[in-house]
N, C-alpha and C positions, 0 to 999 in steps of 0.2 A: 402421508409422505414427507421425511425430512432432510434436508440437505444441508451440511455444517461446511463451512469456506473459513479456513484460517491463513491469515498473512503473517509472515515476519522477516525481518531484516536479520539475517544469521550472522553479519559482520565476518564473513568468510566461513564456508561451508566446511572446509577441513578441520578448521579449528572448533568449530560449532559441534561437530560429529566427535570431536576428541574430547570436548569438555562435556558431553551428556545429551546431545540433542536426541539421541536414538530414544532415550528412556520417554522424553515427552512425545514423539512421534507413536510409540508403542500404547501410549495412554489417550492422546488427544481423539476426541470424537471426530476428527474432522474428515470429510470425504475427500477434500482438495485442499492442498497447502500452497500458498505463492511464497515465493523467496526471492529475496532483493541482497545485494552485496554478497553474490555467491562466490565469486574470485575464485572460480575452478572451472578447468577445462570439462566438457560436456562428457567425454570418456569415463571422468572419474564420479561423476554424479550418483549414478544407480548405486554404486557400492558405499557410498555415502551416507545416502538416506535408507539404504538397508531392504531387506525383504518385505514384502507386502506393498511396496509402491513401485510405481512406474513415473518416471520423470524426464523432461525435457527442457533445457537451458538455453540461452543466448548469453554467450560470453560479451566482453568488451573488448574493442580491437586495442585499448590500453590496457597493458598487462598489470594483472592485481588491482584493476579499478572495476567497479561497479557489478555487471552480471546479475541476470534474473533467471527464475524457473518457475515451473509449475509442476507440483507432484500430486497424482491421485493414486487411489488405492487402487490395486491391480483387481479388484473385483468390479470396479466401478467401469463398464464398459461403454456409458452414456458419452463419456468425452472422448474428443479428436485430439489425441497428441501427436498426431502423424501432421494434422493440419493447422499446426500453428500459426499466428502470424507474428513477425518479427519487426520493430523497429516503427517509429512514426515516419508517414509519406514525409519526403523531403529533408530530412535531417540526417546526412549521411557523415558528417564530421566524427571521426572517433570520439570526441568528447561525448556525443549523443549516441553511441551504442552501448548494448550492454544494458537498457534502462527500461524497453516496453517489451511486452510479450502477451498475445492473446492466444486464448482456446476456447472452443465452443462445446457447450453440453447440451445434448439433444433431449430436451424436455426433462429436466432433472427435478421439476416441481409439480409435474403431471397437469400443466394447463395449456398444453401443446405449443408451448413456446421455447426455443433457442436460448440459452444463457450463455452470454460473453464474459468469460472472466479476465482480469488484466491484472497482470503484474508488473508493476512500474516502480522504478527507483529514480526519484528525482533527483535532479542537480542540487548538491547542498549550498553552494554558492559561497563568496566571501566578498565582504564589501570593500577590503583592502585590494582585491583583484577584480577591478571591473568587470572584465569580460566574462568571468564566471556568473556574474549576474546576469549579462546580457544573454549566454548561454541558456541560463535557467529561465528567462521569460521568453526565449525562442521557444525552447520544448513546452513551455505552459500554453504559447499561442498555439502550436500545433496540437496540442492536446485537445484543447477547447473543442476544436472542430471536430477532430476526430471521435470523440465521446460525441457529438451531435451526429456525425454520419451513421455511427453504430445503432442508435436509437432509431434511426429513422424509418427502419422496416419493421419495428414493433416489437423485437426481441428484448430479452432481459438484459441488461448488462451491469458489471458492478466492477468499478476500478477500485485495486487494493494496492497496499504497497506503503513504503516509505516516502511521503510528499515532501519532507523536510520545509515542512511550513506549519507552523502552530496557529490555528485559526482564530482565535480569540482569546482572552485574558483568563478563561476556564482551562485552555490547554497548556499553559506553561507556569509553572510554579512561580519563577522570579519573572514575571513580566515585566515590571517596572525597571528591571535592570537590564532588559532585552530590546527595548524598544528601536534600538540604532543596530541591532543584530542581524545579521542574515537568518533566517527561519521565521521570524517575527516582525519583517519589515512590512508596514502599509501597503507598499506596492505588492508584496507577495500575498498578503493576505485579501487582498481583493481579488484576487481570481478565484478564491475560495467563497468569499460574499456571493461573485457571480455564478459559481458552480450551485450552490444550495440556495439562491436567491429565487422567491417565490412571488415578491410583492410585484406585481404590475409588469410592463413589459420591459422597464429597466430598473438597474439595481444601484443605489448610490454605494460604491465601494470605500473601504477603508483608505484607498490610494487617493481619494477626492475626486474620481471620476465615476461614469456609469456606464453600463455594459448590459447586455439582455441577461434575465435570469435564466438559469438553464434548469431548474428544478431538480437537481440531483438531491440525494438526499445522506446525510451523514448518518449512516446506520447505528453505529455506537452511540452517538450522542441523542439519535432519536429515542433508544432502548433505554439507557441509562439516567437520561434528562439533565438540565444544567447542574452545574457544579463543577468543582476542581477536578482535573483528570477523568477518569483514571488515566496515568500516563504510560507512556509505551518507550520512552526512551529515557535514558540517565547518562550523564557524563561520567567517565571512567575518573573524573578529577575528584579528589575530597571523599566527602561524604554523600555525595547527592543521591546514591540508590538507598542508604540506610535511613536517611531523611526524606525520602519520597519527594527530592527536589528536581522534578522531573518535566519531560516534553510528551505532548501527545502529537506525535508527528505520521502515525502509522493510521492508515484509513481504511474503511469499506465504505465507497460513496455509490449508491446505487439508485436506479430508476425507481421512482415513486412506486409504482406496484410490486415490485421485488422488495423493497423497503417495508411495505405494510405486513409482509409475511415473516419478517423477522421477530424470532421468539425469545432469543436471549442473547446477549453479548459480554463478554469477559476477556480480560487481560489476564495471562497465564503468566502473572509476576512470580519469579525465583522465591522460594520462602528467605533467601541469606543471600547476600553479594557473592560469597564463595561457591554458591550453587548454580550461579548464570552460566549461561553457555553461549550468552550474547550480551551486548549493552542494549538491545531493545528485547521487550518482551512480546509474544504472539498474542495476537487480536482473533479471536474467534467469535463467529457469530453463526446462529442456525436461522434457518429460513423452514416454514411449513406450507 
């Protein structure tokens, strides 16, 4: 039994559909696709992904911003798209909306355990606008607790999406030039240190502090090993895509048991700049 999960920031689902996302959906082996930066009302989503898929979305209260969704193949009857859970507890301000959506699958891997799939679109943040970083850290704090709560009953959990943080120097081509940039700040990277931390009860983080190691697994990195990339986002400026000067900011973070079942991980990078339908590329991982 194999289950394949993809995640992609579509940078506007209407634009992505117009530019050729449908061709990728027709060819991908994914059973479930999580989407971020959907930026479209829910009544349009089904037509935008086309036949063969069911989809549920969560828009932002801020028009033209954020938005997440989860799509599943119509024949996949183990997923409960009618019982999705939206948002993080206590984060009700408009800036936090359209960023977190959970769906449960009943025993997709044949081990008797529910799998909760999360589509997450993290705040990007801006060091010149301190409130945006405050919002990002607030979201991260609540996210850490929610992930712990979900795992407490023994289910499988996978956090997917655009976290807008490059974890290590392997995850950003020009890391030296971005040490003071949002998305690669030590304080942001410290959260990922804690998420994947396993060395003892506390983990010393890039931000200078310590915190409990949560023992999540960066599945792509586990499968492909250490080394530059593969990146999932490239700036629209200059020749970033052509030079593969990218960032790896789209993740699938899973509980250790689920991560151990991963058999492959690939980034579906477009063959050329003019064939892209988003500034991100899908991250596709198969589990057995």
